N, CA, C and O of each residue as an XYZ file, in Angstrom:
780
protein
N     -43.856    256.840    269.040
C     -43.377    255.609    269.629
C     -41.963    255.354    269.145
O     -41.692    255.400    267.946
N     -41.079    255.089    270.064
C     -39.688    254.829    269.697
C     -39.441    253.333    269.694
O     -40.072    252.575    270.430
N     -38.514    252.931    268.854
C     -38.164    251.515    268.796
C     -36.796    251.337    269.404
O     -35.929    252.206    269.310
N     -36.625    250.204    270.023
C     -35.336    249.923    270.631
C     -34.324    249.576    269.546
O     -34.707    249.151    268.456
N     -33.036    249.753    269.833
C     -32.017    249.411    268.836
C     -32.085    247.930    268.441
O     -31.807    247.580    267.294
N     -32.450    247.072    269.381
C     -32.558    245.636    269.081
C     -33.676    245.347    268.102
O     -33.519    244.531    267.194
N     -34.818    246.023    268.288
C     -35.958    245.818    267.384
C     -35.627    246.324    265.989
O     -36.000    245.706    264.992
N     -34.929    247.447    265.924
C     -34.537    248.001    264.629
C     -33.561    247.077    263.915
O     -33.650    246.898    262.700
N     -32.643    246.496    264.652
C     -31.672    245.560    264.063
C     -32.377    244.307    263.565
O     -32.046    243.788    262.499
N     -33.366    243.812    264.343
C     -34.126    242.628    263.916
C     -34.906    242.907    262.639
O     -34.964    242.065    261.743
N     -35.505    244.090    262.558
C     -36.278    244.444    261.368
C     -35.378    244.532    260.137
O     -35.751    244.071    259.058
N     -34.193    245.124    260.298
C     -33.302    245.238    259.140
C     -32.725    243.873    258.763
O     -32.492    243.611    257.583
N     -32.490    242.997    259.751
C     -32.005    241.643    259.447
C     -33.073    240.865    258.687
O     -32.757    240.118    257.761
N     -34.349    241.038    259.078
C     -35.437    240.351    258.388
C     -35.567    240.885    256.970
O     -35.812    240.121    256.037
N     -35.405    242.193    256.805
C     -35.493    242.791    255.473
C     -34.417    242.218    254.559
O     -34.664    241.971    253.379
N     -33.231    242.010    255.103
C     -32.138    241.422    254.318
C     -32.497    239.989    253.935
O     -32.285    239.577    252.795
N     -33.037    239.234    254.883
C     -33.408    237.839    254.611
C     -34.488    237.738    253.540
O     -34.424    236.854    252.686
N     -35.473    238.622    253.570
C     -36.564    238.536    252.599
C     -36.073    238.784    251.174
O     -36.743    238.398    250.216
N     -34.927    239.414    251.025
C     -34.368    239.670    249.698
C     -33.622    238.451    249.142
O     -33.355    238.381    247.942
N     -33.288    237.492    250.012
C     -32.537    236.313    249.572
C     -33.429    235.371    248.769
O     -34.640    235.313    248.985
N     -32.820    234.634    247.840
C     -33.583    233.631    247.098
C     -33.739    232.383    247.957
O     -33.135    232.265    249.024
N     -34.561    231.452    247.474
C     -34.842    230.235    248.240
C     -33.578    229.456    248.590
O     -33.436    228.977    249.715
N     -32.659    229.325    247.631
C     -31.449    228.542    247.882
C     -30.647    229.091    249.058
O     -30.171    228.335    249.905
N     -30.504    230.409    249.100
C     -29.747    231.023    250.194
C     -30.482    230.862    251.519
O     -29.863    230.589    252.547
N     -31.801    231.031    251.497
C     -32.582    230.870    252.728
C     -32.525    229.434    253.237
O     -32.356    229.198    254.433
N     -32.668    228.472    252.319
C     -32.646    227.072    252.719
C     -31.265    226.702    253.272
O     -31.164    225.964    254.252
N     -30.214    227.210    252.647
C     -28.860    226.931    253.151
C     -28.720    227.433    254.585
O     -28.122    226.761    255.426
N     -29.267    228.606    254.860
C     -29.211    229.142    256.223
C     -30.095    228.327    257.164
O     -29.723    228.062    258.307
N     -31.276    227.930    256.666
C     -32.191    227.144    257.485
C     -31.568    225.798    257.855
O     -31.699    225.344    258.991
N     -30.894    225.161    256.900
C     -30.245    223.868    257.158
C     -29.239    223.997    258.300
O     -29.026    223.050    259.058
N     -28.628    225.166    258.417
C     -27.673    225.417    259.491
C     -28.354    225.788    260.808
O     -27.680    226.037    261.807
N     -29.696    225.826    260.812
C     -30.435    226.096    262.043
C     -30.905    227.527    262.204
O     -31.341    227.910    263.290
N     -30.829    228.329    261.152
C     -31.241    229.732    261.218
C     -32.771    229.820    261.221
O     -33.417    229.631    260.190
N     -33.334    230.109    262.391
C     -34.797    230.170    262.524
C     -35.390    231.383    261.811
O     -36.533    231.329    261.357
N     -34.646    232.452    261.708
C     -35.159    233.637    261.004
C     -35.320    233.331    259.515
O     -36.296    233.762    258.901
N     -34.381    232.599    258.930
C     -34.494    232.206    257.518
C     -35.686    231.271    257.339
O     -36.407    231.364    256.347
N     -35.891    230.379    258.290
C     -37.032    229.462    258.252
C     -38.343    230.244    258.282
O     -39.268    229.926    257.534
N     -38.434    231.260    259.138
C     -39.648    232.068    259.214
C     -39.935    232.775    257.885
O     -41.091    232.896    257.481
N     -38.893    233.233    257.217
C     -39.083    233.893    255.918
C     -39.623    232.890    254.896
O     -40.499    233.228    254.100
N     -39.110    231.670    254.914
C     -39.606    230.632    254.007
C     -41.076    230.340    254.293
O     -41.885    230.226    253.372
N     -41.416    230.220    255.574
C     -42.813    229.974    255.943
C     -43.681    231.118    255.440
O     -44.721    230.868    254.830
N     -43.287    232.356    255.674
C     -44.066    233.508    255.227
C     -44.194    233.532    253.705
O     -45.221    233.956    253.176
N     -43.178    233.089    253.015
C     -43.168    233.115    251.555
C     -44.135    232.092    250.955
O     -44.756    232.360    249.927
N     -44.268    230.928    251.586
C     -45.008    229.824    250.958
C     -46.250    229.347    251.715
O     -46.992    228.518    251.189
N     -46.497    229.828    252.897
C     -47.609    229.327    253.705
C     -48.949    229.457    252.980
O     -49.695    228.483    252.876
N     -49.253    230.642    252.484
C     -50.545    230.862    251.813
C     -50.678    229.997    250.566
O     -51.770    229.522    250.254
N     -49.580    229.789    249.853
C     -49.617    228.945    248.668
C     -49.940    227.503    249.006
O     -50.700    226.849    248.292
N     -49.368    227.004    250.093
C     -49.632    225.628    250.519
C     -51.089    225.491    250.969
O     -51.745    224.499    250.651
N     -51.590    226.468    251.696
C     -52.997    226.444    252.110
C     -53.891    226.468    250.870
O     -54.879    225.737    250.806
N     -53.553    227.299    249.892
C     -54.338    227.386    248.663
C     -54.368    226.077    247.895
O     -55.425    225.651    247.431
N     -53.217    225.439    247.760
C     -53.157    224.142    247.081
C     -54.017    223.132    247.824
O     -54.754    222.367    247.201
N     -53.932    223.121    249.129
C     -54.700    222.171    249.939
C     -56.195    222.381    249.760
O     -56.949    221.416    249.636
N     -56.624    223.631    249.746
C     -58.056    223.928    249.580
C     -58.535    223.538    248.192
O     -59.623    222.985    248.034
N     -57.737    223.822    247.212
C     -58.158    223.507    245.848
C     -58.123    222.010    245.570
O     -58.722    221.534    244.606
N     -57.430    221.287    246.406
C     -57.432    219.825    246.285
C     -58.576    219.212    247.091
O     -58.694    217.989    247.164
N     -59.413    220.047    247.692
C     -60.619    219.549    248.327
C     -60.658    219.595    249.837
O     -61.663    219.200    250.429
N     -59.605    220.061    250.484
C     -59.654    220.161    251.942
C     -60.413    221.419    252.323
O     -60.325    222.440    251.641
N     -61.154    221.339    253.410
C     -61.968    222.467    253.845
C     -61.595    222.856    255.273
O     -60.949    222.105    256.005
N     -62.024    224.047    255.631
C     -61.843    224.517    256.997
C     -60.390    224.518    257.428
O     -59.492    224.923    256.690
N     -60.196    224.053    258.646
C     -58.872    224.043    259.236
C     -57.956    222.965    258.684
O     -56.759    222.978    258.970
N     -58.487    222.028    257.898
C     -57.645    220.952    257.360
C     -56.535    221.494    256.464
O     -55.404    221.010    256.509
N     -56.858    222.499    255.651
C     -55.849    223.085    254.766
C     -54.756    223.770    255.585
O     -53.572    223.663    255.268
N     -55.163    224.470    256.633
C     -54.184    225.114    257.526
C     -53.329    224.059    258.229
O     -52.121    224.231    258.395
N     -53.974    222.964    258.639
C     -53.238    221.880    259.300
C     -52.182    221.291    258.380
O     -51.070    220.989    258.813
N     -52.532    221.126    257.104
C     -51.560    220.593    256.140
C     -50.367    221.531    256.032
O     -49.220    221.086    256.066
N     -50.631    222.824    255.903
C     -49.539    223.793    255.773
C     -48.644    223.755    257.009
O     -47.418    223.749    256.893
N     -49.254    223.729    258.186
C     -48.455    223.675    259.412
C     -47.646    222.394    259.477
O     -46.474    222.408    259.851
N     -48.277    221.281    259.111
C     -47.592    219.994    259.132
C     -46.415    219.985    258.150
O     -45.338    219.487    258.475
N     -46.622    220.533    256.961
C     -45.557    220.584    255.963
C     -44.370    221.374    256.494
O     -43.224    220.946    256.356
N     -44.639    222.523    257.100
C     -43.532    223.348    257.574
C     -42.851    222.773    258.812
O     -41.655    222.983    259.012
N     -43.594    222.056    259.639
C     -42.952    221.359    260.761
C     -42.004    220.293    260.213
O     -40.880    220.140    260.693
N     -42.475    219.558    259.201
C     -41.627    218.528    258.583
C     -40.388    219.144    257.943
O     -39.290    218.598    258.043
N     -40.575    220.289    257.283
C     -39.437    220.975    256.663
C     -38.381    221.299    257.719
O     -37.192    221.068    257.501
N     -38.810    221.829    258.849
C     -37.856    222.190    259.895
C     -37.193    220.949    260.498
O     -35.977    220.913    260.684
N     -37.997    219.946    260.798
C     -37.450    218.748    261.449
C     -36.498    217.968    260.549
O     -35.568    217.325    261.034
N     -36.730    218.025    259.245
C     -35.913    217.255    258.303
C     -35.044    218.149    257.429
O     -34.655    217.752    256.330
N     -34.739    219.338    257.900
C     -34.002    220.310    257.099
C     -32.616    219.828    256.687
O     -32.122    220.198    255.621
N     -31.979    218.999    257.530
C     -30.632    218.523    257.205
C     -30.642    217.576    256.015
O     -29.604    217.364    255.388
N     -31.808    216.999    255.693
C     -31.907    216.040    254.593
C     -32.029    216.716    253.229
O     -31.876    216.066    252.195
N     -32.304    218.023    253.228
C     -32.466    218.729    251.955
C     -31.151    218.740    251.195
O     -30.100    219.058    251.750
N     -31.226    218.388    249.922
C     -30.049    218.413    249.056
C     -30.382    219.262    247.843
O     -31.235    218.908    247.030
N     -29.696    220.382    247.737
C     -29.979    221.315    246.641
C     -29.650    220.700    245.286
O     -30.205    221.121    244.271
N     -28.771    219.727    245.247
C     -28.389    219.117    243.973
C     -29.266    217.919    243.636
O     -28.923    217.134    242.751
N     -30.395    217.766    244.329
C     -31.271    216.623    244.124
C     -32.109    216.700    242.860
O     -32.864    215.769    242.581
N     -32.006    217.761    242.093
C     -32.738    217.869    240.842
C     -33.939    218.793    240.916
O     -34.232    219.484    239.940
N     -34.640    218.832    242.033
C     -35.818    219.687    242.171
C     -35.443    220.964    242.904
O     -34.539    220.976    243.740
N     -36.155    222.043    242.576
C     -35.954    223.277    243.340
C     -36.636    223.105    244.694
O     -37.462    222.208    244.865
N     -36.299    223.944    245.635
C     -36.925    223.875    246.953
C     -38.434    224.068    246.832
O     -39.207    223.348    247.464
N     -38.852    225.039    246.022
C     -40.281    225.321    245.837
C     -41.006    224.076    245.310
O     -42.077    223.723    245.803
N     -40.426    223.424    244.320
C     -41.029    222.219    243.751
C     -41.122    221.127    244.800
O     -42.155    220.470    244.931
N     -40.040    220.931    245.550
C     -40.011    219.916    246.598
C     -41.061    220.213    247.662
O     -41.755    219.305    248.122
N     -41.180    221.476    248.053
C     -42.126    221.879    249.087
C     -43.562    221.600    248.648
O     -44.349    221.046    249.415
N     -43.903    221.980    247.424
C     -45.258    221.716    246.931
C     -45.513    220.219    246.782
O     -46.639    219.760    246.974
N     -44.489    219.466    246.445
C     -44.673    218.013    246.343
C     -44.996    217.419    247.710
O     -45.873    216.564    247.831
N     -44.283    217.877    248.741
C     -44.565    217.423    250.108
C     -46.018    217.752    250.457
O     -46.724    216.920    251.028
N     -46.464    218.966    250.114
C     -47.833    219.386    250.428
C     -48.859    218.540    249.674
O     -49.843    218.089    250.261
N     -48.637    218.326    248.393
C     -49.576    217.523    247.589
C     -49.655    216.111    248.155
O     -50.748    215.563    248.300
N     -48.518    215.524    248.474
C     -48.515    214.166    249.040
C     -49.253    214.126    250.374
O     -49.968    213.165    250.662
N     -49.084    215.154    251.181
C     -49.752    215.202    252.482
C     -51.272    215.294    252.294
O     -52.026    214.632    253.008
N     -51.717    216.105    251.344
C     -53.151    216.216    251.073
C     -53.700    214.884    250.579
O     -54.775    214.459    251.003
N     -52.974    214.227    249.690
C     -53.414    212.923    249.185
C     -53.541    211.936    250.336
O     -54.511    211.181    250.400
N     -52.574    211.936    251.243
C     -52.646    211.050    252.414
C     -53.904    211.326    253.234
O     -54.593    210.396    253.652
N     -54.198    212.587    253.459
C     -55.368    212.956    254.264
C     -56.654    212.561    253.550
O     -57.588    212.070    254.183
N     -56.708    212.771    252.246
C     -57.915    212.435    251.495
C     -58.153    210.932    251.429
O     -59.294    210.495    251.274
N     -57.107    210.147    251.542
C     -57.257    208.688    251.506
C     -57.844    208.141    252.798
O     -58.472    207.082    252.806
N     -57.634    208.873    253.893
C     -58.162    208.425    255.180
C     -59.668    208.609    255.178
O     -60.164    209.648    254.741
N     -60.413    207.602    255.666
C     -61.870    207.768    255.720
C     -62.241    208.845    256.735
O     -61.826    208.800    257.893
N     -63.028    209.809    256.278
C     -63.472    210.888    257.150
C     -64.677    211.559    256.510
O     -64.890    211.460    255.302
N     -65.449    212.233    257.323
C     -66.590    212.944    256.765
C     -66.167    214.377    256.504
O     -65.667    215.068    257.391
N     -66.376    214.802    255.289
C     -66.002    216.153    254.889
C     -67.254    216.869    254.426
O     -68.008    216.347    253.605
N     -67.474    218.055    254.947
C     -68.627    218.844    254.536
C     -68.493    219.270    253.088
O     -67.394    219.245    252.533
N     -69.575    219.653    252.481
C     -69.551    220.060    251.088
C     -69.523    221.583    251.007
O     -70.381    222.197    250.372
N     -68.529    222.186    251.656
C     -68.428    223.632    251.693
C     -67.769    224.143    250.420
O     -66.886    223.496    249.857
N     -68.207    225.293    249.984
C     -67.634    225.927    248.804
C     -66.527    226.883    249.229
O     -66.538    227.416    250.338
N     -65.577    227.089    248.328
C     -64.538    228.079    248.572
C     -65.139    229.473    248.460
O     -65.996    229.723    247.612
N     -64.693    230.356    249.301
C     -65.163    231.731    249.222
C     -64.454    232.429    248.083
O     -63.258    232.233    247.866
N     -65.190    233.237    247.363
C     -64.620    234.015    246.287
C     -64.597    235.468    246.736
O     -65.573    235.969    247.295
N     -63.500    236.129    246.495
C     -63.397    237.536    246.844
C     -63.513    238.319    245.541
O     -62.531    238.462    244.813
N     -64.702    238.823    245.247
C     -64.892    239.525    243.984
C     -64.126    240.842    243.940
O     -63.787    241.410    244.978
N     -63.866    241.308    242.758
C     -63.207    242.580    242.536
C     -64.130    243.704    243.011
O     -65.284    243.781    242.589
N     -63.624    244.572    243.886
C     -64.449    245.633    244.478
C     -64.858    246.687    243.462
O     -65.815    247.420    243.708
N     -64.165    246.791    242.323
C     -64.501    247.807    241.339
C     -65.656    247.370    240.442
O     -66.099    248.136    239.586
N     -66.141    246.165    240.627
C     -67.220    245.646    239.798
C     -68.583    246.038    240.370
O     -68.718    246.323    241.560
N     -69.589    246.045    239.491
C     -70.954    246.318    239.950
C     -71.466    245.092    240.703
O     -70.880    244.012    240.622
N     -72.552    245.267    241.427
C     -73.131    244.159    242.203
C     -73.558    243.016    241.281
O     -73.401    241.846    241.632
N     -74.092    243.342    240.116
C     -74.522    242.313    239.157
C     -73.304    241.544    238.637
O     -73.331    240.317    238.541
N     -72.237    242.279    238.304
C     -71.018    241.625    237.823
C     -70.393    240.750    238.904
O     -69.893    239.662    238.617
N     -70.423    241.229    240.152
C     -69.881    240.435    241.255
C     -70.652    239.124    241.417
O     -70.063    238.062    241.619
N     -71.966    239.219    241.326
C     -72.799    238.030    241.447
C     -72.500    237.053    240.305
O     -72.371    235.848    240.523
N     -72.394    237.590    239.091
C     -72.096    236.732    237.928
C     -70.726    236.075    238.089
O     -70.566    234.890    237.795
N     -69.735    236.843    238.555
C     -68.402    236.285    238.759
C     -68.443    235.181    239.812
O     -67.821    234.132    239.643
N     -69.164    235.416    240.882
C     -69.268    234.432    241.948
C     -69.937    233.157    241.439
O     -69.499    232.053    241.762
N     -70.987    233.308    240.651
C     -71.691    232.140    240.115
C     -70.804    231.361    239.147
O     -70.810    230.131    239.161
N     -70.043    232.063    238.306
C     -69.122    231.387    237.380
C     -68.029    230.655    238.159
O     -67.647    229.538    237.811
N     -67.540    231.289    239.201
C     -66.508    230.673    240.038
C     -67.041    229.380    240.660
O     -66.354    228.359    240.670
N     -68.266    229.434    241.175
C     -68.870    228.242    241.786
C     -69.072    227.146    240.745
O     -68.829    225.975    241.037
N     -69.509    227.498    239.543
C     -69.689    226.506    238.469
C     -68.352    225.847    238.123
O     -68.269    224.630    237.958
N     -67.313    226.671    238.018
C     -65.995    226.141    237.681
C     -65.486    225.217    238.778
O     -64.993    224.128    238.483
N     -65.594    225.626    240.027
C     -65.123    224.790    241.143
C     -65.912    223.481    241.215
O     -65.351    222.426    241.512
N     -67.207    223.557    240.942
C     -68.039    222.351    240.941
C     -67.587    221.403    239.828
O     -67.522    220.190    240.027
N     -67.276    221.960    238.661
C     -66.802    221.146    237.537
C     -65.436    220.544    237.844
O     -65.181    219.388    237.508
N     -64.559    221.313    238.476
C     -63.218    220.813    238.821
C     -63.323    219.646    239.798
O     -62.536    218.703    239.718
N     -64.284    219.699    240.717
C     -64.449    218.608    241.688
C     -64.839    217.297    241.026
O     -64.674    216.232    241.621
N     -65.358    217.358    239.795
C     -65.740    216.142    239.075
C     -64.556    215.496    238.356
O     -64.668    214.375    237.861
N     -63.425    216.198    238.298
C     -62.226    215.643    237.664
C     -61.588    214.604    238.583
O     -61.872    214.554    239.779
N     -60.731    213.788    238.007
C     -59.969    212.838    238.831
C     -59.039    213.622    239.750
O     -58.750    214.792    239.496
N     -58.571    212.977    240.818
C     -57.651    213.648    241.744
C     -56.412    214.158    241.015
O     -55.966    215.279    241.256
N     -55.861    213.343    240.130
C     -54.659    213.734    239.387
C     -54.928    214.959    238.520
O     -54.103    215.871    238.459
N     -56.084    214.982    237.848
C     -56.427    216.123    237.009
C     -56.638    217.378    237.849
O     -56.234    218.467    237.442
N     -57.266    217.239    239.018
C     -57.462    218.383    239.906
C     -56.120    218.961    240.344
O     -55.928    220.176    240.352
N     -55.204    218.081    240.703
C     -53.882    218.542    241.137
C     -53.183    219.260    239.989
O     -52.605    220.329    240.184
N     -53.234    218.672    238.787
C     -52.576    219.277    237.623
C     -53.145    220.668    237.341
O     -52.388    221.613    237.125
N     -54.468    220.797    237.342
C     -55.118    222.093    237.102
C     -54.696    223.100    238.170
O     -54.374    224.248    237.863
N     -54.701    222.658    239.416
C     -54.344    223.539    240.525
C     -52.915    224.046    240.393
O     -52.669    225.248    240.492
N     -51.978    223.138    240.171
C     -50.580    223.540    240.107
C     -50.304    224.436    238.909
O     -49.572    225.419    239.024
N     -50.884    224.103    237.764
C     -50.591    224.858    236.548
C     -51.302    226.204    236.522
O     -50.675    227.224    236.236
N     -52.599    226.224    236.815
C     -53.364    227.461    236.688
C     -53.384    228.294    237.967
O     -53.156    229.503    237.921
N     -53.654    227.662    239.103
C     -53.769    228.428    240.343
C     -52.409    228.839    240.906
O     -52.235    229.976    241.346
N     -51.460    227.927    240.893
C     -50.127    228.225    241.428
C     -49.195    228.773    240.367
O     -48.095    229.233    240.676
N     -49.636    228.724    239.102
C     -48.884    229.248    237.965
C     -47.483    228.644    237.852
O     -46.509    229.342    237.568
N     -47.407    227.336    238.079
C     -46.143    226.632    237.911
C     -46.014    226.184    236.461
O     -47.017    226.016    235.767
N     -44.791    225.992    236.008
C     -44.587    225.493    234.650
C     -44.970    224.018    234.590
O     -45.110    223.360    235.622
N     -45.139    223.506    233.374
C     -45.435    222.084    233.212
C     -44.353    221.238    233.864
O     -44.647    220.228    234.503
N     -43.107    221.650    233.703
C     -41.992    220.894    234.261
C     -42.035    220.887    235.793
O     -41.844    219.840    236.413
N     -42.285    222.045    236.401
C     -42.371    222.105    237.862
C     -43.542    221.280    238.377
O     -43.397    220.521    239.336
N     -44.697    221.426    237.744
C     -45.887    220.686    238.176
C     -45.674    219.189    238.009
O     -46.062    218.408    238.879
N     -45.063    218.780    236.904
C     -44.788    217.355    236.674
C     -43.854    216.815    237.740
O     -44.045    215.701    238.229
N     -42.854    217.586    238.100
C     -41.915    217.163    239.135
C     -42.609    217.004    240.477
O     -42.341    216.050    241.206
N     -43.494    217.927    240.805
C     -44.242    217.846    242.061
C     -45.101    216.594    242.086
O     -45.210    215.923    243.113
N     -45.714    216.282    240.943
C     -46.614    215.135    240.874
C     -45.872    213.817    240.658
O     -46.464    212.743    240.771
N     -44.587    213.898    240.349
C     -43.811    212.685    240.136
C     -44.124    212.002    238.814
O     -44.080    210.776    238.713
N     -44.443    212.810    237.790
C     -44.757    212.269    236.474
C     -43.907    212.981    235.427
O     -43.231    213.963    235.735
N     -43.940    212.487    234.193
C     -43.184    213.131    233.117
C     -43.916    214.389    232.648
O     -45.102    214.570    232.924
N     -43.197    215.247    231.942
C     -43.809    216.462    231.398
C     -44.892    216.083    230.389
O     -45.943    216.721    230.337
N     -44.639    215.044    229.588
C     -45.658    214.593    228.625
C     -46.925    214.134    229.336
O     -48.031    214.434    228.887
N     -46.772    213.410    230.436
C     -47.934    212.956    231.204
C     -48.675    214.150    231.791
O     -49.905    214.155    231.847
N     -47.935    215.154    232.226
C     -48.545    216.368    232.771
C     -49.364    217.076    231.688
O     -50.500    217.486    231.929
N     -48.783    217.216    230.507
C     -49.484    217.876    229.412
C     -50.745    217.093    229.033
O     -51.782    217.683    228.729
N     -50.650    215.776    229.055
C     -51.803    214.935    228.755
C     -52.897    215.101    229.812
O     -54.079    215.199    229.482
N     -52.493    215.132    231.086
C     -53.457    215.350    232.177
C     -54.181    216.679    232.001
O     -55.403    216.749    232.135
N     -53.422    217.736    231.699
C     -54.024    219.055    231.515
C     -54.976    219.069    230.318
O     -56.055    219.657    230.381
N     -54.571    218.420    229.235
C     -55.416    218.378    228.044
C     -56.738    217.667    228.339
O     -57.809    218.159    227.983
N     -56.651    216.504    228.994
C     -57.866    215.768    229.332
C     -58.719    216.541    230.334
O     -59.946    216.530    230.242
N     -58.082    217.204    231.281
C     -58.818    217.973    232.290
C     -59.552    219.140    231.642
O     -60.719    219.385    231.946
N     -58.875    219.864    230.748
C     -59.529    220.993    230.071
C     -60.713    220.511    229.234
O     -61.764    221.151    229.215
N     -60.541    219.381    228.540
C     -61.629    218.830    227.724
C     -62.823    218.473    228.611
O     -63.966    218.797    228.289
N     -62.545    217.805    229.727
C     -63.617    217.415    230.646
C     -64.300    218.638    231.244
O     -65.520    218.651    231.404
N     -63.520    219.667    231.577
C     -64.104    220.888    232.126
C     -65.024    221.553    231.109
O     -66.114    222.003    231.461
N     -64.592    221.618    229.847
C     -65.448    222.206    228.805
C     -66.763    221.443    228.721
O     -67.832    222.048    228.634
N     -66.687    220.106    228.746
C     -67.900    219.282    228.682
C     -68.808    219.528    229.884
O     -70.022    219.664    229.736
N     -68.213    219.583    231.074
C     -68.994    219.807    232.290
C     -69.654    221.186    232.268
O     -70.819    221.322    232.642
N     -68.925    222.193    231.838
C     -69.462    223.548    231.857
C     -70.549    223.738    230.799
O     -71.462    224.541    230.990
N     -70.459    223.000    229.676
C     -71.505    223.066    228.662
C     -72.792    222.430    229.167
O     -73.887    222.885    228.837
N     -72.658    221.370    229.974
C     -73.843    220.640    230.417
C     -74.549    221.296    231.606
O     -75.658    220.894    231.956
N     -73.926    222.295    232.229
C     -74.570    222.946    233.376
C     -75.135    224.284    233.021
O     -75.708    224.959    233.876
């Protein structure tokens, strides 16, 4: 199968864009570059869906949040200010967290579905089952935490953000973030001991 010169040029242009850091991509996006915007979406879409799911959204709601966040990013791209103190990644996750909080505040019926766990394929069937059961116990314990503690745990452990980045996303001080994590870990230990 042969590729047209236009398709080859598009592929190499995309390859160049994927090598750019967030600041360069956002600068291009602010100027209306849709290819840079697509790279940003590809870079962060799964992370936003993951944060949404771990904050308690199920099914298509997490996908809806991610789509809504990226639509807002595109529509309000001219408002982004790189010198505003937060990195683009931090700002993006903050928008997502706020959107999830808004959705959770609205009265709605939400099923009690569990997150799917993808066990390591190199493990034995017994180990996979044990891992799945531990994962379910942990997720059940996390659901008993306050919303703020759930968000802190998600951002720090699941998204692997620093305390400073997570605190910025949540709009709290680093000390408050550390306190939230400490209380959340203590509560999780208590919950896991009792089950």
